N, C-alpha and C positions, 0 to 999 in steps of 0.2 A: 504493499499500499504506499503511496506517494503522499507525503505530506509537505505542506508548505512550512516555512519558518514560523509563521504566524500560528499555525495549527499546533506546532510543537510547544510553543510558548504557552498556548492556551490551555493544553492538556498537563504541563508541567506542575502548575500550582494545584491542580487537581489531584494528581499523582502524590505530590508532597503533602497536601492534606490529609489524603487517605493514609498514607504511611505514618504520620503524626497520630493520627487518630488510632490507628492499630497499635503503635507503640504505647499511647497514654492508656489504652484499654488494658493491654497485657501488664503495664506497670501498676495500674489501680488494683487488678486482680492479684497480682504478686503482693503488693502492700497489703491487701486484706488478708490473704493467707498468712503472711509473716507476722501480721500484729495479733493473730488469734481471733480475728473478727469471727470468722465461721462459728467458732466455739462458743460464742455468745448467744446463737440461736437468733439473733436479729438480723434483719435486713439492712443494706446500706441505707435505704430510706429511712427505717426507723432510728437507725444511729444517728442520721442527719437531723431528724426531728429533735432527738434527745440532745445532741450538741447545741442546736438552736435553744432548746430550753435552757441549758447550762448557761449559755452565753447572753441570752437575753434577759434572765431573771424571771421573776412571775410574769407570765404572758399569757393572753387568751388563745384559746384555738384558732380564732379568726386571725389573730396577729401572727400565729405561727404559719397558717395557710399563706399568708401574704409574703412572709419571710422565705417560705420554703417554695413559693411559686407553684402551688399545688392547690386542690380543691379542699374544701372543708370536709367532705366525706374521707378523702385520702388521709387527712390529719387526724380525723376522729378514728380511723383504724389502726393508724400508728400509735395513738394515744391509749387506745384500748390495750394493745400489747404491752405497752411501756408502763401502763397503770398494774396490769396484771403480774408484771415481772417486779413490781415494787420500785420502779426507777423514777416515776414521777407520782406527784400528788396534786390534787386539786382543792382549792378553797374558794368560797364565795368573794367575788371581788368587792372590796369595801365601798367602792364608787357605784357600783351597779350590781346589785345583789343577784340580778337575773344571769350575769356571767360568772364564768369560773376562771380562776388565775392558776395555770399550771407552773408548778415549781418541781425542781430536781430533787431527788433523794440524794443524800452525800455519797451513797453507793455509785450513783450514776456518773457523778464527777471522777470518782477513782476509776470506773470502768473506762470513760472517755480518755482520761489521762494515761492509763495503761494502753491502750490502743493506739494512742498518737505516740507514746514513746516507743513502742514496738515498730511502728512504721519508720520513725526517724532513726532508730537504731539499726534497721534493716538497711536504710539508704546510705547511712554513714558507712557501715561495714562495706556495702557493695561499691560505693565510691572509693573506699580506701582499697579495696581489693582489684576492681576492674580499670578504673580510671588512673592511668599513670600521671606523674606529678605535670608534666609538660601539657596534659589535657585539662587539667584543673580550671585553667582560664576559660576553656571552651565551655566546661560545665557552667560557670559563672555566666558566660554569655548566653548560653542556652536558657538559663533561668530567667534572666533579663528578657529574653526574647519571648517566653511563654508568659510572663507577666504582662507583657505589652498586648501580647494576643488575647489574653484573658480580659484586659480592660479595653479592648477594641469597642468603638461605638460605630456600628455600621448602619445605624438606623436610618441615615439619609442615603444610603447607597441602593435603596431598593430591594434588599434582601429581607 
């Protein structure tokens, strides 16, 4: 198949994007495994909700849905599992008794800290073993690029 230089350039970003997505997916899976996340019996979504409850302090389910960019029904399902596990508790909102404020149990903070420490420990060991000293600057540059990609505002580009 013959391609013009313009065609090659237009497929290169798509191929790069796919490789990046695949690599991030594999790395996320590896981090979950290495941190012991699978042993918790909680899904990534449930752990994300739990981390948001810890980070935001007492928060309503509607507030969590907004933070997590999911439906109220999805938050309710995650909260039901987290409550059953004793990781979160609810109490009436003193400003509006019709609402409930969700708070994290101290054991939830310990769990999330342990998972984050496990992830960071794996990454530190992997960098130490796989990345040669001359490549450390490349890792730093890659981190900067990933941060820029995560912060990209493409709302005006028609995407």
